[in-house]
Phi, psi and omega in degrees: 000128185280129180274139176284139178297143180292135178272125182296135182279132179281125180242148176274128181298140183295153178281093184288169179302319180296318180291322179296315179297319178298314179296315180293330177296317179292322178297315178295321181294334182280343186293318180304321176283322182298323179299330183270005179252155178267352181291142178282357178297337180293343181289336182294304179298328178296317179295318180298315180295321181295313179298315179297320179298315178298316180297321178295318180296323182286321193259341189237125181289328181294327177293318178294328176294320178298320176299317181299326178297335183246029188298327182287325176294313177301317181297322179296320179289319180292322179300318179296320177297314180296322178295318180298320177298314179296324179296314180296317179294319182294324181265359178054058184259359185082181185265355182302319180296349182269009181304309180283313179305326182294346177297344179302323185297308178296327181286335172297324177286316181301322182300330181298334179297331181287355173283353172270157176282075181297154182287113183295327180294320178294316178298317178295322177298318179299320179296312185289326175297317178298317179299314182292317181296315181290324175296317178295326177297325177295317179297320181294318180293324182284308190264343178257311181271348177073025177282127186296317180234100180305145184231009175085201189254009183212097181126182179246196185297338178289348183265006186299322185292311181293325177295321179299316176300313179303313182293322180292328173296318177296324177298315180298318179294320177294321179297319177296324175296320181294337181271357180291135183274346183270005177261160176290163180297323179294319179294318178297320179296322179295317177295321179296319179297320176298319180296318179295317178298317178296319178296318177303311181296322180295320178295326179297336179290344179060028182272106188292316183302305178301321180293321177292326177289325182295323186302305180291325180296314180299315179301317180294320178299316180290323175295319176299317179298316179296322180290319182287320184266347187059022176255070185293329179296316180297316180295320179295319178297316180297317179296320178295319179295318179296315180296315180298317180297317181294317181291323180295316180292321179296318178296328179288348179241050188307311187290319184280300188291311182294326179295323179293322178287322181291336183285344185297308181299320181295317181292326176295315186288331186258009181292132176230124180307131180092350181223061183284146173212144182079165183297320182290314180298322178295320177297314180299322178294317178294321179292326177298315180291324178298317179295325177296319176298318182297317180293332178277330181225070189291335184246354182236331184064195180256349182110162181298136174063031181255005180293316181302307177302323180294318180294318180297320179293320179293322177295320179297329178274359181080019182256002180217152181292144177295339182294339183249006185297336182268359182279143178250352177219151189277015179058038172194124181293329181289315176292329175301319179294318179299319178291319186287320186209015178068205184294329176298320178295321178296321178295318178297319177297318179300320176291321181298324179267326188275322181300310178298321180297318178295318179300312182288322180298323179297324183274358177290347176252017180296145178296337179276123184295323179298318178295318180300315183292319177299315180296322180295316179296316180293319179295322178297319180296314180296320179298322176298317177296317181301314183285317180293336180295342178292324187242008179202159175275095189282346179246024182283330183242160183294327186300300180289328179297316179294319180298318182299309181296321181296312183288313185295308182287318182295311182288331175295315179294324177300317176293320178299323177297314186287321178287327179293328178297326181286338184261348180282123181293146178278128183254000000 
């Protein structure tokens, strides 16, 4: 009896460590753009990273070591979450105000993925693609749809300020990619083009606070690059290009942009409590009421997200301007903390913003160039949040809140992985 030849069985190749790292690199690279979209498709890479992060923490000691290297940054983020939970319980506000603070938990898991040697080229590509897409969206909204102040792909015209901050952080990260010496000239040019396109779009938003914050942060980043690399000519050219681009776009919007800046001194000089007008006057009125809440409740505040109800009640009593009756946050993250929880909340916010900045600033002088560049990008992002928090609620929406946790926790663990390798003894 003739035997039939055996048919070879088709097997699926195993998911090797290299393939897993490659897949997770693409998932992480997609998040900066995903945060700025309203589509729920962004939840898929987020879920993949979260599951992978939990598995890595459970199964690998090196991942847990990388976490230990960043324990103070992790502690600052966890402390803010715990304080928000205590604030909600103490004021009996229900669980709704914890919608955004609870995002800390999944990002703690996502950060563990950065304990792997993710592909830096893929991550850099993700940043610059996000910068270019969001910058192009601003041009489309301005010149095709006729929107006076572009607001991006997630939100309405009220979101222009936070979107501008988000986009300018992407510009800074793209600019740092363009300054890398280990990339080809074509790759550096692509990153530079993305930065210019993103900067153009950010100026179109006419958001004064983020643009004013961007100027010193960008200058410091370029000065740091020149000092570290001794390539002062390259840093000077980059600074000249950024300045020229900002001035050129601003000049092309003479009536809108320049008018907004010229209005600042007048609004400051004519402000009268209870009769606010213009964006500056409205902010001053909200900050006046916030300070009044703080002096009345210095250690407890009113609770999370209680500024809006307080302002409406004050307006009904004739104690607040009608121009701010519709606001739910005081347009300052620092005053928001004073209203929500008094000085303890402000202290927690200071740690939430200050501990990561200190951590990254320390590593900007590391002997390893890769660590230095990662720390510089993260420090620039945190500095943008720190400065913009003076004139806006930077953690009011999921988009900037997610970006902050993703960059701070992820890049801190990435630095922890690299520095931890140097301290682990060879066996």
